[in-house]
Phi, psi and omega in degrees: 000129184257127177269142173279168187301317180295328180288322180296314179301315182289327176294314177295316178303316178297318180301315180298314181300314183301304184299314179302315182286324175297314178298323180290326179295318180299313179297313184299326184265346182241346180233132184291136179298135177116197186260000182278318187260096178237147178250101180288130178260308173232108186302130180081010182213312185212139175209160171267136177230177168225095179244156176244144179233115172268003176254199177262204179306136184061023181065017175298141186063029180309136180093005184244041182305313183290321177297315179292331176290323176293317173302316177301317181293319178299315180303314182300314181297312181297317177299316180298315183291327184253017181298337182295341184275348177267160177286088174267358180289333184260155176294328177297308180300320177294319174302311181305310182293319176303315178295313181299307182304315182292319183293315182291323182292319178302314179289331174295319175303315176303311182302322186278318189261339182248328180103353177197164176275135179274116176249144185211354175264125184226117171256137188199165169224157177282142178266156173294142180083004176107167180075178178228158176229138182198184177283140180301146173306144182217185181219184179298315182303310176306317179296322179294321182296315181293319178293319177296316175298315182301317177298325179293321174304309180300314177297327182287316181295321178294323177296316180295323178294316179299319181295324182283339179275345178289142173300148185302325177302321181284339180280338184284000000 
């Protein structure tokens, strides 16, 4: 059975949503919310946490969960309506959109049903003198969005390079 491009995008989006929500449910039910109950995997490098984010990336606009839920919903609708303007002819373009759709939807589900986005992956190092410094906690949906946007940049740059290589007569 051969899937058409929108089916591939939708299938990948569903897979991201499923994996994101399953992992968040595991965290929700096994790690206490907050900073006390953390599961160290590699001391001084990686641990599982159960933190909430009512803002955007790196907790920017923290406390604006409802507004960000509306913006996320609008972004999904606009991306869906304007998906033809992205390179969906290639598997890379389809993968990019599937990851972005799935990631936005996964975090939107949290915003609506939990009241914040559940973040649980934390990379860090110890500081001299105590404490730790690290990358903000994130989740599967965040990863999918970042990888999807990165892939869109790559396909966009490749398209621009290909346009510059075309003879002028073919571009008109």
